[in-house]
TIROFI-287492 format. One record per residue (C-alpha): y, x, z; residue number from 1. Coordinates in Angstrom, 3 decimals. Example, Ala and Ser with C-alpha at 12.3 -4.5 7.8 and 13.67 -1.06 7.14 Angstrom:
<atoms>
{atom {-4.500 12.300 7.800} 1};
{atom {-1.060 13.670 7.140} 2};
</atoms>
This chain:
<atoms>
{atom {29.255 15.584 31.738} 1};
{atom {27.047 13.135 31.182} 2};
{atom {25.891 12.332 27.823} 3};
{atom {25.217 8.644 26.839} 4};
{atom {21.935 7.814 25.492} 5};
{atom {22.532 5.762 22.872} 6};
{atom {24.441 9.496 21.690} 7};
{atom {21.686 11.626 22.670} 8};
{atom {19.388 13.354 20.167} 9};
{atom {16.319 11.107 20.078} 10};
{atom {12.669 12.354 18.624} 11};
{atom {11.873 11.672 15.491} 12};
{atom {8.907 9.771 15.015} 13};
{atom {5.802 11.103 13.271} 14};
{atom {5.689 10.248 9.792} 15};
{atom {2.641 7.667 9.077} 16};
{atom {-0.758 9.380 8.572} 17};
{atom {-1.666 7.671 5.673} 18};
{atom {-4.516 9.903 5.109} 19};
{atom {-6.133 8.596 7.883} 20};
{atom {-6.246 4.885 6.841} 21};
{atom {-6.952 6.100 3.149} 22};
{atom {-10.251 5.619 1.634} 23};
{atom {-10.972 8.929 -0.279} 24};
{atom {-13.354 11.684 -0.794} 25};
{atom {-15.957 11.831 2.281} 26};
{atom {-14.933 8.380 3.997} 27};
{atom {-17.917 6.401 4.850} 28};
{atom {-17.602 2.901 3.640} 29};
{atom {-19.974 0.067 3.811} 30};
{atom {-21.880 -1.352 0.248} 31};
{atom {-19.152 -3.655 0.217} 32};
{atom {-16.349 -1.559 0.324} 33};
{atom {-18.205 0.295 -2.012} 34};
{atom {-17.821 -2.298 -4.316} 35};
{atom {-14.379 -3.729 -3.278} 36};
{atom {-13.450 0.263 -4.595} 37};
{atom {-15.390 0.405 -7.583} 38};
{atom {-14.389 -3.436 -8.583} 39};
{atom {-10.710 -2.104 -8.390} 40};
{atom {-10.817 0.493 -10.719} 41};
{atom {-13.038 -1.010 -13.172} 42};
{atom {-10.543 -3.884 -13.627} 43};
{atom {-7.879 -1.397 -13.693} 44};
{atom {-9.600 0.617 -16.870} 45};
{atom {-9.804 -2.442 -18.338} 46};
{atom {-5.740 -3.128 -17.863} 47};
{atom {-4.838 0.261 -19.076} 48};
{atom {-7.153 0.360 -22.027} 49};
{atom {-5.122 2.545 -24.576} 50};
{atom {-2.045 2.660 -22.442} 51};
{atom {0.165 4.575 -20.543} 52};
{atom {-0.358 4.403 -16.979} 53};
{atom {0.562 5.357 -13.445} 54};
{atom {-1.438 4.334 -10.460} 55};
{atom {1.338 4.680 -7.184} 56};
{atom {-0.481 5.558 -4.092} 57};
{atom {-3.573 6.956 -5.479} 58};
{atom {-4.458 8.095 -2.427} 59};
{atom {-7.215 11.247 -3.485} 60};
{atom {-7.568 10.324 -6.662} 61};
{atom {-11.205 8.508 -6.597} 62};
{atom {-10.527 6.589 -9.328} 63};
{atom {-8.453 8.354 -11.876} 64};
{atom {-11.364 8.906 -13.510} 65};
{atom {-12.872 5.798 -14.140} 66};
{atom {-8.774 4.735 -14.992} 67};
{atom {-8.427 8.098 -17.001} 68};
{atom {-11.363 7.147 -19.226} 69};
{atom {-9.643 4.552 -21.019} 70};
{atom {-5.863 4.776 -20.774} 71};
{atom {-3.553 6.449 -23.264} 72};
{atom {-2.301 9.104 -20.405} 73};
{atom {-2.139 8.439 -17.033} 74};
{atom {-0.217 9.757 -14.054} 75};
{atom {-1.274 9.812 -9.991} 76};
{atom {1.291 9.267 -7.744} 77};
{atom {1.546 9.158 -3.619} 78};
{atom {3.953 9.795 -0.945} 79};
{atom {0.921 11.830 0.615} 80};
{atom {1.145 15.947 0.459} 81};
{atom {-2.676 16.232 2.006} 82};
{atom {-3.839 13.090 -0.061} 83};
{atom {-2.290 14.773 -3.580} 84};
{atom {-4.032 18.019 -2.430} 85};
{atom {-7.075 16.228 -2.006} 86};
{atom {-7.526 14.768 -5.854} 87};
{atom {-5.730 17.943 -7.180} 88};
{atom {-8.741 20.040 -6.063} 89};
{atom {-10.883 18.150 -7.652} 90};
{atom {-8.841 16.670 -10.946} 91};
{atom {-6.959 20.435 -11.775} 92};
{atom {-5.153 20.070 -14.599} 93};
{atom {-6.872 16.555 -15.558} 94};
{atom {-4.153 14.350 -14.474} 95};
{atom {-0.127 14.673 -13.594} 96};
{atom {0.470 14.416 -10.284} 97};
{atom {3.397 13.705 -8.845} 98};
{atom {4.612 13.089 -4.855} 99};
{atom {7.295 10.183 -5.040} 100};
{atom {8.495 7.086 -3.264} 101};
{atom {7.663 3.630 -4.711} 102};
{atom {11.042 2.367 -3.983} 103};
{atom {12.568 5.706 -5.843} 104};
{atom {10.371 6.192 -8.466} 105};
{atom {11.616 9.558 -10.338} 106};
{atom {10.692 8.351 -14.213} 107};
{atom {12.708 6.932 -17.206} 108};
{atom {13.227 3.274 -17.972} 109};
{atom {9.821 2.179 -19.784} 110};
{atom {8.316 5.411 -18.858} 111};
{atom {4.931 3.437 -18.258} 112};
{atom {3.073 0.599 -19.998} 113};
{atom {0.988 -0.232 -16.996} 114};
{atom {1.550 0.099 -13.308} 115};
{atom {-1.027 0.798 -10.819} 116};
{atom {-0.364 -0.577 -6.955} 117};
{atom {-3.584 -0.609 -5.092} 118};
{atom {-3.803 -1.216 -1.022} 119};
{atom {-0.442 0.029 -0.111} 120};
{atom {2.524 -1.959 -0.875} 121};
{atom {2.086 -3.462 2.666} 122};
{atom {3.052 0.744 3.675} 123};
{atom {6.289 0.023 1.801} 124};
{atom {9.481 0.036 3.915} 125};
{atom {11.529 -1.812 1.228} 126};
{atom {8.849 -3.402 -0.937} 127};
{atom {11.943 -5.136 -3.091} 128};
{atom {12.878 -2.148 -3.602} 129};
{atom {9.395 -0.999 -4.781} 130};
{atom {9.482 -4.018 -7.082} 131};
{atom {12.796 -2.981 -8.903} 132};
{atom {11.631 0.261 -9.427} 133};
{atom {8.497 -0.827 -11.289} 134};
{atom {10.134 -3.412 -13.599} 135};
{atom {12.644 -0.471 -14.578} 136};
{atom {9.764 1.792 -15.399} 137};
{atom {7.989 -0.893 -17.615} 138};
{atom {8.627 -2.294 -20.674} 139};
{atom {8.906 -5.821 -22.387} 140};
{atom {4.756 -6.629 -22.375} 141};
{atom {4.219 -3.812 -19.442} 142};
{atom {2.068 -5.155 -16.795} 143};
{atom {1.932 -4.361 -13.109} 144};
{atom {-1.879 -4.763 -11.049} 145};
{atom {-1.499 -5.101 -7.486} 146};
{atom {-4.723 -5.485 -5.419} 147};
{atom {-4.738 -6.131 -1.467} 148};
{atom {-6.106 -7.679 0.858} 149};
{atom {-5.938 -11.098 1.625} 150};
{atom {-3.549 -11.506 4.556} 151};
{atom {-4.166 -15.337 4.427} 152};
{atom {-7.745 -14.937 5.364} 153};
{atom {-8.526 -16.250 8.899} 154};
{atom {-9.906 -13.013 10.429} 155};
{atom {-7.383 -10.897 8.836} 156};
{atom {-6.509 -7.273 10.729} 157};
{atom {-3.598 -5.310 9.429} 158};
{atom {-3.712 -1.701 9.097} 159};
{atom {-2.340 0.944 11.062} 160};
{atom {1.175 1.861 9.967} 161};
{atom {1.648 -1.255 7.385} 162};
{atom {5.044 -2.946 7.468} 163};
{atom {4.672 -6.566 5.735} 164};
{atom {1.509 -8.219 3.940} 165};
{atom {2.562 -10.221 0.630} 166};
{atom {0.040 -13.130 -0.403} 167};
{atom {-0.598 -14.093 -3.555} 168};
{atom {2.293 -16.800 -3.382} 169};
{atom {4.502 -14.294 -2.339} 170};
{atom {3.749 -11.644 -5.272} 171};
{atom {4.021 -14.140 -7.692} 172};
{atom {7.625 -15.170 -6.648} 173};
{atom {8.797 -11.695 -6.332} 174};
{atom {7.606 -10.656 -9.921} 175};
{atom {8.853 -14.075 -11.467} 176};
{atom {12.494 -13.486 -10.257} 177};
{atom {12.385 -10.065 -11.902} 178};
{atom {10.722 -11.856 -15.401} 179};
{atom {7.337 -11.703 -14.834} 180};
{atom {4.803 -13.797 -15.964} 181};
{atom {2.245 -13.666 -13.486} 182};
{atom {-1.452 -14.583 -13.158} 183};
{atom {-3.581 -14.660 -9.545} 184};
{atom {-7.476 -14.380 -8.725} 185};
{atom {-9.242 -12.793 -5.914} 186};
{atom {-12.773 -11.789 -4.710} 187};
{atom {-15.004 -10.974 -1.798} 188};
{atom {-15.750 -14.351 -0.209} 189};
{atom {-15.410 -14.294 3.385} 190};
{atom {-19.579 -14.583 4.472} 191};
{atom {-19.399 -17.842 6.285} 192};
{atom {-17.578 -19.304 2.968} 193};
{atom {-21.056 -18.725 1.213} 194};
{atom {-23.285 -21.394 1.195} 195};
{atom {-26.267 -21.651 4.103} 196};
{atom {-26.076 -21.839 7.491} 197};
{atom {-27.484 -18.533 7.955} 198};
{atom {-24.590 -16.721 6.123} 199};
{atom {-21.833 -19.085 7.916} 200};
{atom {-23.175 -18.833 11.692} 201};
{atom {-23.017 -14.928 10.792} 202};
{atom {-20.112 -14.080 8.906} 203};
{atom {-18.228 -16.395 11.724} 204};
{atom {-19.917 -14.310 14.472} 205};
{atom {-18.545 -11.301 12.737} 206};
{atom {-14.993 -12.447 11.982} 207};
{atom {-14.702 -13.860 15.938} 208};
{atom {-15.929 -10.654 16.561} 209};
{atom {-13.421 -8.768 14.346} 210};
{atom {-10.850 -10.271 15.500} 211};
{atom {-11.260 -10.309 19.182} 212};
{atom {-11.995 -5.910 19.283} 213};
{atom {-8.101 -6.368 17.394} 214};
{atom {-7.033 -8.555 20.194} 215};
{atom {-8.062 -6.202 22.919} 216};
{atom {-7.235 -2.638 21.006} 217};
{atom {-10.420 -1.733 20.447} 218};
{atom {-10.173 -1.298 16.620} 219};
{atom {-10.019 2.416 15.990} 220};
{atom {-6.976 3.260 14.150} 221};
{atom {-8.732 5.233 11.444} 222};
{atom {-10.726 4.636 8.726} 223};
{atom {-13.655 7.652 9.906} 224};
{atom {-13.167 5.336 13.169} 225};
{atom {-13.782 2.558 12.096} 226};
{atom {-16.950 3.521 10.494} 227};
{atom {-18.162 4.736 13.276} 228};
{atom {-17.974 1.309 14.336} 229};
{atom {-19.335 -0.228 11.525} 230};
{atom {-22.555 2.035 11.725} 231};
{atom {-23.547 -0.299 14.776} 232};
{atom {-23.382 -3.212 12.224} 233};
{atom {-24.305 -2.196 9.079} 234};
{atom {-26.077 1.098 9.436} 235};
{atom {-26.129 2.499 6.136} 236};
{atom {-23.026 3.743 4.532} 237};
{atom {-21.858 5.863 1.580} 238};
{atom {-19.880 8.672 1.531} 239};
{atom {-16.955 8.118 -1.253} 240};
{atom {-17.304 11.292 -3.728} 241};
{atom {-14.058 12.763 -5.432} 242};
{atom {-14.692 10.814 -8.020} 243};
{atom {-16.206 7.505 -8.776} 244};
{atom {-18.993 7.549 -11.094} 245};
{atom {-19.589 4.953 -13.713} 246};
{atom {-21.974 2.727 -12.131} 247};
{atom {-21.268 3.355 -8.337} 248};
{atom {-21.763 0.165 -7.314} 249};
{atom {-21.716 -3.457 -8.477} 250};
{atom {-18.715 -5.235 -10.048} 251};
{atom {-17.597 -8.555 -8.344} 252};
{atom {-16.488 -11.671 -9.940} 253};
{atom {-12.887 -12.222 -10.005} 254};
{atom {-12.235 -16.271 -9.329} 255};
{atom {-8.576 -17.746 -10.483} 256};
{atom {-6.328 -18.979 -7.532} 257};
{atom {-3.565 -20.961 -8.155} 258};
{atom {-0.531 -21.468 -5.949} 259};
{atom {-1.218 -22.411 -2.310} 260};
{atom {-2.991 -20.450 0.537} 261};
{atom {-6.000 -18.515 -0.604} 262};
{atom {-8.411 -18.616 2.519} 263};
{atom {-11.858 -18.101 1.508} 264};
{atom {-11.718 -14.665 -0.003} 265};
{atom {-11.042 -11.268 1.207} 266};
{atom {-8.903 -9.372 -1.689} 267};
{atom {-6.549 -10.283 -3.678} 268};
{atom {-5.573 -9.238 -7.672} 269};
{atom {-2.395 -9.794 -9.181} 270};
{atom {-1.730 -9.065 -12.834} 271};
{atom {2.150 -9.852 -14.059} 272};
{atom {3.694 -8.896 -17.275} 273};
{atom {7.009 -8.467 -17.943} 274};
{atom {8.768 -11.050 -20.484} 275};
{atom {11.962 -9.768 -20.478} 276};
</atoms>
């Protein structure tokens, strides 16, 4: 008997290997990459100060120490068993670490005063459901902070395994529908957005090469593979430590943004406070 193809057992797709695309312990980063990560957690430590906080998609937990030094309490959560294992091997029992999906948070309503979600919303298949879950675990006056790569930059390249990137305006709309008051900012200018002819030429050239390599399928799909490529351009890279120490890198100033496209900056910061 011939079994129709639609009825035959289909091989299951392998789950995304998020550890291959996550900045975690031992991954080499450029000077700018170090500043991006340190700025992310310096901002988070300020937002979480004195409050009950959770970092969703905490990865290997490199920023948990900085946040935990100011937060009243802190939980780390991630979907990757491997990345949680990396965090647990360093922190031990310092912070609770939970395997979870942002689409179904295993916590009671109002459990946290701050939710932190960095460089990972684009991996969530149903981000609308995740927005609902974040709103549920925050009380009135609770705050969520999203920090993501800016998909509106002209030389933007999506991460492997990504599903959908939100712009600042898309974050704003989704959060305002759920009763949040939203402010947005951005940081890390594209080189050719800086003043000076040399910066414009270098920045434009790097942007063109980035897009060309991506279109040709030559951009490595893992961060370690990308690091080998970056060594050809930037030379000196720094391996990420298991816990970012104070002063690990300079903190980049944030530039407030208004509704509309954000073109000349690489990273967007979305802070939203629940009002109802």
